[in-house]
Structure formats: structure tokens, C-alpha cells
C-alpha positions, 0 to 999 in steps of 0.5 A, a space after each residue: 377456875 377459868 373464865 373459859 373453861 370452868 375448873 381445870 385440873 392436871 399439870 398447868 403452866 401459870 403465867 402472870 403478865 404485867 398490864 398497863 395501870 398496875 394490873 396483872 393478868 393471870 392465865 393458865 395452860 395445860 402442859 403441852 396445850 396451845 390454849 391460855 384460859 383466864 383465871 377468874 378474877 384476872 385481871 387484879 391490881 398489884 403495885 409495882 414491884 409486887 409481881 414476883 410475890 403475887 405470882 407466888 401467891 397465885 402458884 399456891 392458890 392454884 396448887 390448892 385447888 378447890 376452884 382457886 380464883 385470882 388471889 386479892 
């Protein structure tokens, strides 16, 4: 589930980006497209050193579908 486009399906690229104050932005993009969409619920707080584990949680949520939002 994205803020801009609603539900997106198909082959996606998922990007997690560290922001200030322990926040992480999650965006998705259709493979081959230029536009990035914000995953609903993003940004979220992720402790320093936890970005890699959090990204894995995001991938699992997106792969499962069901209008996935940013895991908390």
C-alpha cells in the first residue's frame, strides 16, 4: 500500500533509507519505472544498527502483500 498510488503489485524494487533522528523512509518502485512511491506508514523509527534487519522485515511484508504497510 502506498500513499500516492494505493496498492501496487508486480515486480517492485524496495528501498529503505536512513533519515535523521533514527527515522527510516521506505519507498517502492516498479522495475523499469522512474517514479518512487512511499510505503504507507513510512517513515518509521529504527534504532541505529537495525536498518538491515528492518529492511528484511519490509521485504517480507511486501512479498506477502495484503495491502502491506511499513512494519512497526
